[in-house]
C-alpha positions as a LaTeX table, in Angstrom:
\begin{tabular}{lrrr}
\hline
Residue & $x$ (\AA) & $y$ (\AA) & $z$ (\AA) \\
\hline
Met1 & 32.32 & $-5.81$ & 8.01 \\
Asn2 & 35.76 & $-6.54$ & 7.27 \\
Arg3 & 37.16 & $-9.72$ & 8.80 \\
His4 & 40.48 & $-8.25$ & 9.31 \\
Val5 & 39.18 & $-5.35$ & 11.52 \\
Thr6 & 38.78 & $-7.45$ & 14.56 \\
Pro7 & 42.31 & $-8.92$ & 14.89 \\
Ile8 & 43.80 & $-5.49$ & 14.30 \\
Trp9 & 41.67 & $-4.05$ & 17.11 \\
Phe10 & 42.11 & $-6.90$ & 19.43 \\
Phe11 & 46.04 & $-6.75$ & 18.71 \\
Ile12 & 46.06 & $-2.94$ & 19.65 \\
Leu13 & 44.04 & $-3.31$ & 22.89 \\
Met14 & 46.34 & $-6.29$ & 23.95 \\
Leu15 & 49.37 & $-4.45$ & 23.08 \\
Leu16 & 48.39 & $-1.28$ & 25.12 \\
Ala17 & 47.57 & $-3.58$ & 28.01 \\
Trp18 & 50.75 & $-5.69$ & 27.92 \\
Leu19 & 53.45 & $-3.02$ & 27.10 \\
Pro20 & 53.29 & $-0.81$ & 30.20 \\
Asn21 & 53.43 & $-4.00$ & 32.65 \\
Ala22 & 56.14 & $-5.63$ & 30.45 \\
Phe23 & 58.54 & $-2.89$ & 30.63 \\
Ala24 & 57.98 & $-2.63$ & 34.37 \\
Ser25 & 59.40 & $-6.12$ & 34.79 \\
Lys26 & 62.21 & $-6.43$ & 37.24 \\
Asn27 & 64.32 & $-9.05$ & 35.26 \\
Ala28 & 64.54 & $-10.98$ & 31.96 \\
Met29 & 62.52 & $-13.96$ & 33.19 \\
Gln30 & 59.61 & $-11.75$ & 34.12 \\
Leu31 & 59.76 & $-9.99$ & 30.63 \\
Leu32 & 60.12 & $-13.38$ & 28.97 \\
Thr33 & 56.99 & $-15.01$ & 30.84 \\
Ser34 & 54.86 & $-11.80$ & 29.94 \\
Phe35 & 55.84 & $-12.28$ & 26.35 \\
Val36 & 54.97 & $-15.91$ & 26.21 \\
Leu37 & 51.56 & $-15.27$ & 27.72 \\
Phe38 & 51.06 & $-12.51$ & 25.27 \\
Ala39 & 51.81 & $-14.91$ & 22.39 \\
Val40 & 49.54 & $-17.52$ & 23.87 \\
Tyr41 & 46.67 & $-14.90$ & 24.05 \\
Met42 & 47.16 & $-13.86$ & 20.48 \\
Gly43 & 47.32 & $-17.46$ & 19.39 \\
Met44 & 44.11 & $-18.26$ & 21.13 \\
Phe45 & 42.34 & $-15.36$ & 19.45 \\
Leu46 & 43.53 & $-16.42$ & 15.92 \\
Ile47 & 42.16 & $-19.83$ & 16.04 \\
Pro48 & 39.92 & $-20.39$ & 12.89 \\
Gln49 & 36.38 & $-20.29$ & 13.29 \\
His50 & 35.69 & $-23.85$ & 12.25 \\
Arg51 & 38.11 & $-25.12$ & 15.05 \\
Arg52 & 36.58 & $-23.14$ & 17.92 \\
Asn53 & 35.13 & $-25.74$ & 19.98 \\
Pro54 & 33.37 & $-24.30$ & 22.91 \\
Ala55 & 34.70 & $-26.80$ & 25.42 \\
Leu56 & 38.15 & $-26.43$ & 24.03 \\
Leu57 & 37.74 & $-22.67$ & 24.44 \\
Arg58 & 36.49 & $-22.76$ & 27.95 \\
Phe59 & 39.56 & $-24.94$ & 28.78 \\
Ala60 & 42.00 & $-22.63$ & 27.31 \\
Val61 & 40.42 & $-19.63$ & 29.11 \\
Tyr62 & 40.73 & $-21.23$ & 32.45 \\
Thr63 & 44.12 & $-22.51$ & 31.86 \\
Val64 & 45.72 & $-19.40$ & 30.52 \\
Gly65 & 43.63 & $-17.34$ & 32.97 \\
Val66 & 45.02 & $-19.27$ & 36.01 \\
Leu67 & 48.59 & $-19.13$ & 34.55 \\
Thr68 & 48.40 & $-15.40$ & 34.24 \\
Leu69 & 47.24 & $-15.13$ & 37.88 \\
Ile70 & 50.00 & $-17.36$ & 38.96 \\
Lys71 & 52.43 & $-15.13$ & 37.16 \\
Gly72 & 51.13 & $-12.03$ & 38.78 \\
Val73 & 51.43 & $-13.69$ & 42.25 \\
Phe74 & 55.12 & $-15.25$ & 41.78 \\
Trp75 & 56.67 & $-13.40$ & 38.92 \\
Gly76 & 55.70 & $-9.83$ & 39.36 \\
Asp77 & 52.34 & $-8.39$ & 39.95 \\
Glu78 & 52.81 & $-6.36$ & 36.88 \\
Gly79 & 51.54 & $-9.53$ & 35.03 \\
Phe80 & 48.01 & $-8.83$ & 36.38 \\
Gly81 & 47.75 & $-6.40$ & 33.53 \\
Leu82 & 47.66 & $-9.31$ & 31.14 \\
Ile83 & 44.27 & $-10.35$ & 32.56 \\
Ile84 & 42.76 & $-7.50$ & 30.66 \\
Met85 & 43.49 & $-9.62$ & 27.52 \\
Leu86 & 41.51 & $-12.36$ & 28.96 \\
Ala87 & 38.56 & $-10.15$ & 29.48 \\
Ile88 & 38.62 & $-9.31$ & 25.78 \\
Phe89 & 38.94 & $-12.79$ & 24.66 \\
Ile90 & 36.11 & $-13.97$ & 27.07 \\
Gly91 & 33.71 & $-11.13$ & 25.58 \\
Leu92 & 34.55 & $-11.93$ & 21.89 \\
Arg93 & 34.66 & $-15.78$ & 22.00 \\
Ile94 & 32.72 & $-17.27$ & 24.85 \\
Leu95 & 29.05 & $-17.77$ & 24.04 \\
Gly96 & 25.95 & $-17.20$ & 26.22 \\
Lys97 & 25.65 & $-16.25$ & 29.87 \\
Glu98 & 28.65 & $-18.40$ & 30.69 \\
Ala99 & 30.82 & $-15.50$ & 29.49 \\
Phe100 & 29.73 & $-13.28$ & 32.36 \\
Trp101 & 30.32 & $-15.94$ & 35.04 \\
Ile102 & 33.78 & $-16.54$ & 33.72 \\
Ala103 & 34.67 & $-12.89$ & 33.34 \\
Ala104 & 33.37 & $-12.20$ & 36.90 \\
Phe105 & 35.28 & $-15.03$ & 38.37 \\
Phe106 & 38.68 & $-13.82$ & 36.97 \\
Gly107 & 37.90 & $-10.19$ & 37.60 \\
Val108 & 37.03 & $-10.68$ & 41.18 \\
Thr109 & 39.89 & $-13.20$ & 41.74 \\
Thr110 & 42.37 & $-10.66$ & 40.43 \\
Ala111 & 40.93 & $-7.97$ & 42.41 \\
Val112 & 41.16 & $-10.04$ & 45.61 \\
Leu113 & 44.75 & $-11.06$ & 44.90 \\
Leu114 & 45.72 & $-7.28$ & 44.22 \\
Phe115 & 44.22 & $-6.33$ & 47.58 \\
Leu116 & 46.06 & $-9.25$ & 49.30 \\
Ile117 & 49.38 & $-8.08$ & 47.92 \\
His118 & 49.17 & $-4.49$ & 48.09 \\
His119 & 46.33 & $-3.95$ & 50.73 \\
Lys120 & 45.05 & $-0.94$ & 48.90 \\
Tyr121 & 41.42 & $-0.51$ & 47.93 \\
Leu122 & 42.29 & 2.38 & 45.59 \\
Glu123 & 44.13 & $-0.12$ & 43.28 \\
Ile124 & 40.97 & $-2.55$ & 43.03 \\
Ile125 & 38.30 & $-0.18$ & 41.92 \\
Pro126 & 40.19 & 1.28 & 38.92 \\
Phe127 & 41.08 & $-2.32$ & 37.84 \\
Leu128 & 37.44 & $-3.54$ & 38.19 \\
Leu129 & 36.17 & $-0.64$ & 36.20 \\
Thr130 & 38.72 & $-1.09$ & 33.50 \\
Phe131 & 38.11 & $-4.93$ & 33.41 \\
Ala132 & 34.40 & $-4.55$ & 33.29 \\
Gly133 & 34.64 & $-1.75$ & 30.67 \\
Ile134 & 36.86 & $-3.79$ & 28.34 \\
Phe135 & 34.77 & $-6.83$ & 28.92 \\
Ser136 & 31.75 & $-5.05$ & 28.08 \\
Gly137 & 33.22 & $-3.37$ & 24.91 \\
Ala138 & 34.22 & $-6.78$ & 23.57 \\
Arg139 & 30.95 & $-8.35$ & 24.30 \\
Gly140 & 28.99 & $-5.50$ & 22.71 \\
Tyr141 & 31.43 & $-5.78$ & 19.59 \\
Arg142 & 30.76 & $-9.42$ & 19.34 \\
Ile143 & 26.76 & $-9.01$ & 19.73 \\
Gln144 & 26.96 & $-6.12$ & 17.09 \\
Thr145 & 29.05 & $-8.32$ & 14.71 \\
Glu146 & 26.75 & $-11.25$ & 15.13 \\
Ala147 & 23.73 & $-9.20$ & 14.57 \\
Tyr148 & 25.11 & $-7.94$ & 11.37 \\
Arg149 & 26.09 & $-11.43$ & 10.24 \\
Gln150 & 22.61 & $-12.62$ & 10.94 \\
Asn151 & 21.08 & $-9.48$ & 9.13 \\
Gln152 & 23.21 & $-10.23$ & 6.10 \\
Ile153 & 22.13 & $-13.91$ & 6.12 \\
His154 & 18.40 & $-12.88$ & 6.27 \\
Leu155 & 18.93 & $-10.23$ & 3.73 \\
Ala156 & 20.51 & $-12.88$ & 1.29 \\
Glu157 & 17.52 & $-15.17$ & 1.99 \\
Leu158 & 15.09 & $-12.50$ & 1.39 \\
Gln159 & 16.80 & $-11.49$ & $-1.86$ \\
Glu160 & 16.68 & $-15.03$ & $-2.84$ \\
Ala161 & 12.93 & $-15.41$ & $-2.01$ \\
His162 & 12.38 & $-12.03$ & $-3.86$ \\
Gln163 & 14.04 & $-13.30$ & $-6.99$ \\
Glu164 & 12.10 & $-16.66$ & $-6.80$ \\
Leu165 & 9.03 & $-14.81$ & $-6.41$ \\
Gln166 & 9.60 & $-12.39$ & $-9.37$ \\
Glu167 & 10.43 & $-15.55$ & $-11.59$ \\
Thr168 & 7.28 & $-17.14$ & $-10.38$ \\
His169 & 5.15 & $-14.11$ & $-11.11$ \\
Ala170 & 6.83 & $-13.82$ & $-14.58$ \\
Glu171 & 5.97 & $-17.48$ & $-15.33$ \\
Leu172 & 2.30 & $-17.10$ & $-14.09$ \\
Gln173 & 1.76 & $-13.78$ & $-16.21$ \\
Glu174 & 3.55 & $-15.58$ & $-19.20$ \\
Ala175 & 1.14 & $-18.45$ & $-18.72$ \\
Ser176 & $-1.87$ & $-16.09$ & $-18.59$ \\
Val177 & $-0.88$ & $-14.36$ & $-21.81$ \\
Asn178 & $-0.44$ & $-17.76$ & $-23.54$ \\
Thr179 & $-3.64$ & $-19.04$ & $-22.31$ \\
Met180 & $-5.48$ & $-16.03$ & $-23.49$ \\
Gln181 & $-3.74$ & $-16.18$ & $-26.97$ \\
Val182 & $-4.72$ & $-19.83$ & $-27.22$ \\
Ala183 & $-8.34$ & $-18.84$ & $-26.17$ \\
Val184 & $-8.44$ & $-16.18$ & $-28.81$ \\
Leu185 & $-6.90$ & $-18.44$ & $-31.44$ \\
Glu186 & $-9.31$ & $-21.32$ & $-30.65$ \\
Glu187 & $-12.44$ & $-18.93$ & $-31.00$ \\
Arg188 & $-11.19$ & $-17.52$ & $-34.37$ \\
Thr189 & $-10.42$ & $-21.09$ & $-35.66$ \\
Arg190 & $-14.10$ & $-22.10$ & $-34.55$ \\
Ile191 & $-15.44$ & $-19.06$ & $-36.48$ \\
Ala192 & $-13.23$ & $-19.72$ & $-39.55$ \\
Arg193 & $-14.37$ & $-23.36$ & $-39.76$ \\
Asp194 & $-18.08$ & $-22.35$ & $-39.29$ \\
Ile195 & $-17.67$ & $-19.88$ & $-42.18$ \\
His196 & $-15.80$ & $-22.40$ & $-44.26$ \\
Asp197 & $-18.29$ & $-25.24$ & $-43.66$ \\
Glu198 & $-21.50$ & $-23.31$ & $-44.14$ \\
Leu199 & $-20.99$ & $-20.16$ & $-46.28$ \\
Gly200 & $-18.11$ & $-21.87$ & $-48.38$ \\
His201 & $-20.18$ & $-24.93$ & $-49.00$ \\
Ser202 & $-23.22$ & $-22.86$ & $-49.89$ \\
Leu203 & $-21.17$ & $-20.77$ & $-52.39$ \\
Thr204 & $-19.64$ & $-23.78$ & $-53.99$ \\
Ser205 & $-23.14$ & $-25.36$ & $-54.34$ \\
Ile206 & $-24.26$ & $-22.09$ & $-56.07$ \\
Ile207 & $-21.22$ & $-22.08$ & $-58.40$ \\
Val208 & $-22.03$ & $-25.56$ & $-59.47$ \\
Gln209 & $-25.78$ & $-24.94$ & $-60.17$ \\
Met210 & $-24.67$ & $-21.60$ & $-61.97$ \\
Arg211 & $-22.27$ & $-23.63$ & $-64.34$ \\
Ala212 & $-25.24$ & $-26.16$ & $-65.00$ \\
Leu213 & $-27.59$ & $-23.13$ & $-65.83$ \\
Gln214 & $-24.97$ & $-21.81$ & $-68.07$ \\
Tyr215 & $-24.64$ & $-24.93$ & $-69.89$ \\
Met216 & $-28.51$ & $-25.15$ & $-70.27$ \\
Leu217 & $-28.55$ & $-21.56$ & $-71.69$ \\
Lys218 & $-25.89$ & $-21.95$ & $-74.23$ \\
Asp219 & $-28.48$ & $-21.83$ & $-76.97$ \\
Gly220 & $-30.65$ & $-19.31$ & $-75.12$ \\
Pro221 & $-30.84$ & $-15.46$ & $-75.23$ \\
Thr222 & $-27.57$ & $-13.64$ & $-75.04$ \\
Asp223 & $-28.55$ & $-11.41$ & $-72.20$ \\
Ala224 & $-29.43$ & $-14.47$ & $-69.99$ \\
Gln225 & $-26.05$ & $-16.04$ & $-70.83$ \\
Glu226 & $-24.24$ & $-12.86$ & $-69.80$ \\
Ala227 & $-26.08$ & $-12.44$ & $-66.74$ \\
Val228 & $-25.38$ & $-16.09$ & $-65.71$ \\
Thr229 & $-21.74$ & $-15.59$ & $-66.50$ \\
Asn230 & $-21.54$ & $-12.53$ & $-64.45$ \\
Met231 & $-23.26$ & $-13.97$ & $-61.44$ \\
Leu232 & $-20.77$ & $-17.05$ & $-61.80$ \\
Asp233 & $-17.87$ & $-14.66$ & $-61.69$ \\
Val234 & $-19.18$ & $-12.89$ & $-58.67$ \\
Ala235 & $-19.88$ & $-16.20$ & $-56.84$ \\
Lys236 & $-16.36$ & $-17.40$ & $-57.59$ \\
Lys237 & $-14.68$ & $-14.13$ & $-56.25$ \\
Gly238 & $-16.81$ & $-14.34$ & $-53.18$ \\
Leu239 & $-15.57$ & $-17.83$ & $-52.49$ \\
Glu240 & $-11.96$ & $-16.73$ & $-52.92$ \\
Asn241 & $-12.55$ & $-13.88$ & $-50.58$ \\
Ile242 & $-14.17$ & $-16.24$ & $-48.04$ \\
Arg243 & $-11.11$ & $-18.57$ & $-48.16$ \\
Ser244 & $-8.76$ & $-15.67$ & $-47.85$ \\
Ser245 & $-10.73$ & $-14.24$ & $-44.75$ \\
Val246 & $-10.78$ & $-17.78$ & $-43.19$ \\
His247 & $-7.09$ & $-18.17$ & $-43.60$ \\
Thr248 & $-6.49$ & $-14.83$ & $-41.99$ \\
Leu249 & $-9.04$ & $-15.25$ & $-39.12$ \\
Ala250 & $-7.37$ & $-18.62$ & $-38.31$ \\
Ser251 & $-3.78$ & $-17.20$ & $-38.37$ \\
Asp252 & $-1.76$ & $-17.19$ & $-35.14$ \\
Asn253 & $-0.56$ & $-13.51$ & $-35.52$ \\
Thr254 & $-4.27$ & $-12.47$ & $-34.97$ \\
Ala255 & $-3.84$ & $-13.58$ & $-31.46$ \\
Leu256 & $-1.62$ & $-10.62$ & $-30.91$ \\
Gly257 & $-2.57$ & $-6.93$ & $-30.65$ \\
Met258 & $-5.90$ & $-5.61$ & $-29.12$ \\
Ser259 & $-7.61$ & $-9.02$ & $-29.03$ \\
Pro260 & $-6.02$ & $-10.52$ & $-25.88$ \\
Ile261 & $-6.22$ & $-7.25$ & $-24.01$ \\
Arg262 & $-9.86$ & $-6.66$ & $-25.16$ \\
Ala263 & $-10.71$ & $-10.26$ & $-24.08$ \\
Phe264 & $-8.97$ & $-9.83$ & $-20.57$ \\
Leu265 & $-10.80$ & $-6.69$ & $-19.81$ \\
Ser266 & $-14.06$ & $-8.05$ & $-20.87$ \\
Leu267 & $-13.39$ & $-11.29$ & $-18.48$ \\
Thr268 & $-12.31$ & $-9.05$ & $-15.63$ \\
Gln269 & $-15.41$ & $-6.88$ & $-16.00$ \\
Lys270 & $-17.64$ & $-10.02$ & $-15.96$ \\
Asn271 & $-15.99$ & $-11.67$ & $-13.05$ \\
Thr272 & $-15.14$ & $-8.76$ & $-10.86$ \\
Gly273 & $-17.70$ & $-6.08$ & $-11.53$ \\
Leu274 & $-14.99$ & $-3.49$ & $-12.41$ \\
Ser275 & $-16.20$ & $-1.46$ & $-15.23$ \\
Cys276 & $-13.55$ & $-1.75$ & $-17.99$ \\
Gln277 & $-13.24$ & 0.64 & $-21.01$ \\
Leu278 & $-10.78$ & 0.14 & $-23.88$ \\
Leu279 & $-10.40$ & 3.09 & $-26.29$ \\
Thr280 & $-8.14$ & 3.11 & $-29.33$ \\
His281 & $-8.23$ & 4.88 & $-32.72$ \\
Asp282 & $-7.44$ & 1.60 & $-34.43$ \\
Pro283 & $-9.40$ & $-1.46$ & $-33.15$ \\
Glu284 & $-6.95$ & $-3.82$ & $-34.78$ \\
Leu285 & $-3.78$ & $-1.76$ & $-33.69$ \\
Ala286 & $-0.85$ & $-3.85$ & $-34.68$ \\
Leu287 & 1.37 & $-4.83$ & $-31.84$ \\
Thr288 & 4.43 & $-7.23$ & $-31.84$ \\
Lys289 & 4.36 & $-10.23$ & $-29.71$ \\
Glu290 & 6.70 & $-8.63$ & $-27.25$ \\
Met291 & 4.64 & $-5.63$ & $-26.95$ \\
Thr292 & 1.42 & $-7.59$ & $-26.48$ \\
Ile293 & 2.90 & $-9.60$ & $-23.69$ \\
Val294 & 4.31 & $-6.51$ & $-21.86$ \\
Phe295 & 1.10 & $-4.41$ & $-22.24$ \\
Tyr296 & $-1.05$ & $-7.41$ & $-21.09$ \\
Arg297 & 1.12 & $-7.82$ & $-18.18$ \\
Val298 & 0.96 & $-4.17$ & $-17.32$ \\
Ile299 & $-2.76$ & $-3.94$ & $-17.66$ \\
Gln300 & $-3.06$ & $-7.10$ & $-15.55$ \\
Glu301 & $-0.99$ & $-5.68$ & $-12.75$ \\
Ala302 & $-2.86$ & $-2.31$ & $-12.98$ \\
Val303 & $-6.37$ & $-4.23$ & $-12.59$ \\
Thr304 & $-4.96$ & $-6.06$ & $-9.69$ \\
Asn305 & $-3.85$ & $-2.85$ & $-7.98$ \\
Ala306 & $-7.21$ & $-1.07$ & $-8.75$ \\
Leu307 & $-9.21$ & $-3.88$ & $-7.17$ \\
Arg308 & $-6.89$ & $-4.62$ & $-4.17$ \\
His309 & $-5.65$ & $-1.35$ & $-3.16$ \\
Ser310 & $-7.61$ & 1.50 & $-4.67$ \\
Glu311 & $-11.21$ & 0.01 & $-4.49$ \\
Ala312 & $-11.85$ & 1.35 & $-7.89$ \\
Thr313 & $-15.07$ & 0.82 & $-9.70$ \\
His314 & $-14.07$ & 2.12 & $-13.20$ \\
Phe315 & $-10.97$ & 1.20 & $-15.08$ \\
His316 & $-9.94$ & 2.88 & $-18.45$ \\
Val317 & $-7.10$ & 1.83 & $-20.91$ \\
Gly318 & $-6.42$ & 4.10 & $-23.90$ \\
Phe319 & $-4.09$ & 3.71 & $-26.87$ \\
Asp320 & $-2.77$ & 6.31 & $-29.12$ \\
Gln321 & 0.46 & 6.68 & $-31.31$ \\
Asn322 & 2.41 & 9.05 & $-33.52$ \\
Ala323 & 5.24 & 8.62 & $-36.00$ \\
Asp324 & 7.79 & 7.55 & $-33.26$ \\
Tyr325 & 5.82 & 6.34 & $-30.22$ \\
Leu326 & 2.96 & 4.20 & $-29.05$ \\
Phe327 & 1.30 & 5.52 & $-26.15$ \\
Met328 & $-0.80$ & 3.74 & $-23.45$ \\
Thr329 & $-2.78$ & 5.43 & $-20.71$ \\
Ile330 & $-4.31$ & 3.56 & $-17.82$ \\
Arg331 & $-6.36$ & 5.23 & $-15.12$ \\
Asp332 & $-8.96$ & 4.34 & $-12.47$ \\
Asn333 & $-11.16$ & 6.09 & $-10.09$ \\
Gly334 & $-9.78$ & 4.61 & $-6.93$ \\
Lys335 & $-9.63$ & 6.25 & $-3.46$ \\
Ile336 & $-6.06$ & 7.48 & $-3.60$ \\
Thr337 & $-5.73$ & 11.31 & $-3.78$ \\
Pro338 & $-2.62$ & 13.54 & $-4.63$ \\
Lys339 & $-2.46$ & 14.37 & $-0.84$ \\
Asp340 & $-1.96$ & 10.82 & 0.12 \\
Glu341 & 1.61 & 9.44 & 1.00 \\
Trp342 & 2.37 & 6.28 & $-0.71$ \\
Thr343 & 5.42 & 4.41 & $-2.13$ \\
Pro344 & 5.60 & 2.36 & $-5.26$ \\
Gly345 & 5.16 & $-1.42$ & $-4.58$ \\
Phe346 & 6.51 & $-4.42$ & $-6.05$ \\
Gly347 & 3.75 & $-4.50$ & $-8.87$ \\
Leu348 & 4.38 & $-0.92$ & $-9.98$ \\
Lys349 & 8.15 & $-1.57$ & $-9.96$ \\
Gly350 & 7.57 & $-4.53$ & $-12.04$ \\
Met351 & 5.65 & $-2.48$ & $-14.55$ \\
Val352 & 8.61 & $-0.03$ & $-15.02$ \\
Glu353 & 11.12 & $-2.84$ & $-15.55$ \\
Arg354 & 9.07 & $-4.55$ & $-18.03$ \\
Ile355 & 8.46 & $-1.30$ & $-19.93$ \\
Lys356 & 12.26 & $-0.55$ & $-19.84$ \\
Lys357 & 12.99 & $-3.83$ & $-21.54$ \\
Ile358 & 11.20 & $-2.61$ & $-24.59$ \\
Asn359 & 12.85 & 0.93 & $-24.19$ \\
Gly360 & 9.75 & 2.49 & $-23.03$ \\
Lys361 & 9.19 & 5.09 & $-20.29$ \\
Val362 & 6.57 & 5.20 & $-17.56$ \\
Thr363 & 5.10 & 7.92 & $-15.42$ \\
Tyr364 & 2.50 & 7.56 & $-12.72$ \\
Phe365 & 0.75 & 9.91 & $-10.26$ \\
Ala366 & $-2.51$ & 10.11 & $-8.13$ \\
Arg367 & $-5.20$ & 11.95 & $-10.09$ \\
Glu368 & $-7.49$ & 14.82 & $-9.21$ \\
Pro369 & $-9.88$ & 14.56 & $-7.25$ \\
His370 & $-8.95$ & 10.92 & $-6.67$ \\
Gly371 & $-7.76$ & 7.82 & $-8.61$ \\
Phe372 & $-4.49$ & 6.76 & $-10.19$ \\
Gln373 & $-2.97$ & 7.05 & $-13.76$ \\
Ile374 & $-0.12$ & 5.39 & $-15.49$ \\
Asp375 & 1.34 & 6.90 & $-18.86$ \\
Ile376 & 3.54 & 4.68 & $-20.95$ \\
Ala377 & 5.42 & 5.54 & $-24.07$ \\
Val378 & 7.15 & 2.96 & $-26.20$ \\
Pro379 & 8.98 & 3.56 & $-29.54$ \\
His380 & 7.99 & 1.80 & $-32.69$ \\
Arg381 & 11.40 & 0.90 & $-33.31$ \\
Thr382 & 13.95 & $-1.02$ & $-31.33$ \\
Lys383 & 15.94 & 2.02 & $-30.25$ \\
Pro384 & 14.08 & 5.03 & $-28.80$ \\
Ala385 & 13.77 & 7.90 & $-31.27$ \\
Glu386 & 16.06 & 10.87 & $-30.30$ \\
Gly387 & 14.50 & 14.24 & $-29.25$ \\
Arg388 & 11.55 & 15.06 & $-27.19$ \\
Met389 & 8.50 & 12.91 & $-27.27$ \\
Gln390 & 5.36 & 14.57 & $-28.71$ \\
Arg391 & 2.03 & 13.16 & $-28.94$ \\
\hline
\end{tabular}
């Protein structure tokens, strides 16, 4: 709400209340006193908010109000029109129930003075109705403005809390992915170490013994020497292959791709009882670190929704790809149906945002006869391929 609207609105109302009575003044002194009071009212209204002391405002209201009544009694009763300005000021600036008592005091006092001067009831009723209407309008405007200000404060607080929640949620999911990657790497490292220690040492021992046998058969039959040489070559190649496999198995890059996703689904099924299925044409489908993290988070959120909201018992994740796109399909057998009314929640919106960050697209819908499905398409390249996506 524009802060300049209130001064303009207030000024127009005051001007409309003051001008008719000001021009009805009988002499220059009456006009001058009306102008001075008008300027005082405007000055009161334009006091900056940080200087609006409640006690000082009450003192100003009573002082200026009494001066306005004195002017109406001794310097022309047309000055009573200025009391309308006081009703506006009280409605806009005085807090709490006290505003009603102050407004009632000046409204009734002015009505009594008008009756004592003119002895006409018909002048009192229109004045009281006008005074009450102006005060009520100003009071309503203040309440509306204050409510709007409070709503803006609450909205800002909610937005800040929402942002903090998003950041915390992202940090937790990042930690989950990192933990899963570390767990997979540790398990692969353990397997690699066992292979190296047991099978590698055994082959090394065989090679040493084959060399000794080769030395012992150097004067023996030619066929035996060739057989030993061939077996020695096979053993050496086997040892080289084992060393290469151990190195690959222990590599950090193997913590990417399907391994974290497969491990997460296995752990979910074990801990929750939700039947989880992972289907892919390539068990070792290559994924970048960014894709692995995004897909992992999306699957994690989908599992949470399936357990918390859908009451699903089966959860399916499928991967497919063509020359341009990698496709992921997630579906469950939850209770939601196409006829149900629902709106995307925080988790689903978060999925869409994460997929968009890697230039992907997301569609989701309730399945027949029941359940929920999410279809995701992510380009292999940094920028999406032009043209229509085809599976």
